[in-house]
N, C-alpha and C positions, 0 to 999 in steps of 0.2 A: 299545284302550288293552294296554300292556305288562303280560307277567305278573310282578308284582313279589313274588310268593310267595316265601320262604325258610324253609327249615326248621334249626332250632337244636334238636338232639335230637330230643325228642319233642314239641318247640312248632312249630306251623305258625304263622307268621306271615303275615298278609295283606300285608304291604310290611315293607321292612327299617330302618323307623323307630320309636324307642322314645323314651322320656324318661329321662333320667338321675336316679336316686336323689337324694333332696333339694333337687330343683328344680323337683317336680311337685307336690307334698304327698303327698295321696293320690288324685289325678285328679279329684276331687268338685269342688275347688277351680277347675277349668278349664270345667267343664260348661256355663257360661253363656259362654266362649268358640267352643268348635267341639265335636262330636260325637267324646267320647274314644275309641269304639268305631272310628275310622277308622283311628287307630294300629296298627302291629305288636304293640303292646306297651306297659304302662306298668308302668315301677318304683317302687314305693313310697318314701317317706322312710323312713330309716333306723331300723328295729326292734329296741330291748332288749327283754332278759328281765324288768327292772325300769324302772320309770319314772326318766326321766334329767330334769333340769331344765335340761342344758346350761350351756354356761360363762355366766362374767360377760360385760355388755356392757362397752364395745363389743366386737362381735365379727365385723363383717364393714367391708371397707374396700376401695374403689376403687382399681385400681391401673392403670397405664397399658394397654390392650387387654386388661383382665380386671379380676378380684376375688380379693379373699382374705377365706377365711371360717374361721371357729371355731366354729361353733354349737356342737360337742360332743355331736351325736346326742339332741338335746333329742325325746323323744317321752314318751309314758305307758304304755310296755310293752306286752307281747303279752297281761297280760288284758284290757286295754282296747282293745287293737286287735281280739280276738276277738269282743267284746261291742258294738263301739260302729263299729269301719271297718269291718270283715269282711262284715257284713250290706248294707252299701252298694256296697262294691266287687264284692261276688260278681256283682252284675247285670249286670255290664260284660260285652259278648260278644268282647273283645280279653282278649290274654294278661295277666292281672294278676301280677305278680313281687314278693316281697318283698324286701327288702334288710336282712338278717340280720346284728347285730354284737355282739359279746361281749368281753369283760375276760379269759375264761379259757375252755380247751377244753370244760371243764362247761357254762358258760353257752351257749357255741355249739351244744353237743350237746342242752340241753335245749330250747332255742328251735326249731333246726330240727326237733324231734319233735313240738312243739306245733303249728309251720306244717304239717308232714306230714301234719295230721290234718284241716285245711283242704281241702275238695276242689275248690274253684274258686279257690284259687291256685295258678298254673301250674308255678311255680319258684321258687325262691330264689337270690338273688347274694348269695353268701357274701364279706363286707367283710372282708378279712382285713389290714385296716389300723389297727384299733384297739390300745391299749397290752397287752399281755400282762402283767398286773401279777406273775405269778408268777414271770415272768422278769426281772425288774428294768425292766419299762417298754419290753421289747423290742416293736416291732410284730410279729406274726405275717407278714406281707406281705414284710418285708426280709431273711429268713429262708428259705432253701430248706427246711431240716429242719422247722421250725415250720408252714411254710405246708404241706408234705407232712401233718404230722401231724394240723392242723385238718381238713383237707379229708377225709383218711381216717378222722378220728373223724366227722364230719359224713355221710359218705357210709353209713356203718352205719345210721342214723337215719333218713335222707330218701331218699324212694324215687322223687321224681321227679326232672326236670332239675334238674342242678347245677350252677350258672353260679360260678366265682369270679372275683371284683373284683382285680385285681392293682395293686400299688403300683408307682409310678415311681420311690418315693425307692431305687434299688437299682442294682448295677453291670451286672447281667446280668439283665435281665426273661424274657427267652427260657428261660433257666436253668429259674425260679421256674415259668412256665407250662408246660413239661415234666415238671417236679416234681408240680404237681396234677392234670395228666393222667394219671399214671400212678397217681395215688391216688383217681381215679374220678370227677373233673371232667369234664362234659359238654360244657362250654364256657368259656371265660374272655373276662372283659369287661376292656378296659383303655383309657384310665387313669383311676386316681384322679389325685386332686390333687397337687399337687408343693407339698413344704413351704417357705414361703417366709416374710417378713415386711417390716413398713412402719414406719419412724420418722418421728415429727412434730419436723421440725428445729427448730421455734421452742419446745417444751417439752422435747425431747430426751428424749421417751419413746416406749416403743412405742405404736403406734395401736390393737394389739390388745390385750384383756384377757390374753391369754395368751402376748404377745410375737410367736409363730411361728402361723400358718395355713396353709391351703390355698390356692394359687394355681390359679386355674381360668382359662378364657377364650379367646379367639383368642390371647393371648400364650404359650400352650402347644401350639398344634396342630402345628407343625412337628417338634417332639418325640413329642408322641403319635402322629403319623403314622407316624415311623421307627419306635416301640417296636412298633406293632400290625403294621406289615411284617415287621418282626424276628421277633414271636411267630407271625406266619401261615406263616412258613417252617419254624419249629420243630416244631408240632405238627399233629392230626389233626383235633383235635376244631375246632369252629366258633369261630371269634373276633368279638367284638361291642367295635366301636370308639369312642370316644368321648376328647373333649379339644379344647374351642376349637372344635366344630362352630357355624358361624353361618350358612351358607348352602349352597343345593343343590350347588353347585361343592365346597364343604369335603366333603359327606357323601359325594359320588361318589368322591372322593380317597383315602377310609377304603376303600371298597367296591373299589375296583381295587388298593389296596393289600394287598386281603387279606380285608378284615371281610365277614363275612356280613349284617350288621347294624350298624345306629350307634343310639347314644343322643345326643340332644341336651340339653343340660344348661344352665350361665350363659347362652345364649341365650333361654332360654323366659323368664326376667325382664326382657327387653329386648321381645320381641314374643311373647307366649303363644301364638300362631297359627301360629310359624315352623313347627312339627313336618307341619301341614297342607300348607304353603306348600311344603316340601322333597319330600314324596311327590308332590305335582304336579309338582315341579321336576323329578323322576328319572324320572317318567312321560312327561315331555314329552322329555327326553333320550332317552331310549331309542327312542322314535318317532322322533326327528332322527335319530337312528345307525341306525335300523332293527332296534333289537335287541329282540328279542322277550320275552326273558326276562332277568330281572336275574340270574339264575346265570351268564348269558355275561359279565356285568362283574367277579363276584367274580374277586379275585387276577389281573385280565387285564393287569395292569402290564408294558408292554413294556419289555423290557432290552436 
């Protein structure tokens, strides 16, 4: 077998395949399908400081080659996570990463500090696409100064690997990636979903209760791939790529474009075992091309 091990700051991944937050529950939901420990890492569903009911239904809609979601970070908060979820996920032998979300910088700080105390959580993925209530609803991730500010604040209280998840709904994603790198991010993950909407032509009403939602799935892959390539050229820290990956070939494209690792998201809903198939596919590819280590592939795009 090829050496598929990759390093993301202090994290050693046995292979470059991880799950995307919000598409894999807390990992335990997939235990009946395969051994979750075979993955390079798992990203747990988004966690907030307090309990959130999420948005009203309907909050998901199928689209051509993808889906819209407006779940709204439904979760039971960090207290429930520490008491009921953490005791289960800490038994995994793979990297367990918590996706943290906040409406204010103060919430991000408090939540990151709480997660910092959990010994078996390998890293946090800082989701900076949530509304910043104090700034009139602006998302942290669409403003470079705000992205830098929240990263700097969290870096002061979180002492393990800090991954910042970037929003694609910006003019220059490489600029924001460089900004958070300068404030202490150890890696960046991209891309989050694109803002989209769907309309029921018969009723002339929005399909989603929130009118707009996040577009994911194969439809966004070419744009995600372009953004990963641009960011990989701009930063020195590792890049984790995601956005429409649904096959081994898709994953390899992101790695060749500069991603050190990838996250599988929407495709998990179609095939719960896809991550394992992609790991096997990457190994087969390396053997066919006589590649001894996955590191030889990262950023190997021939121009």
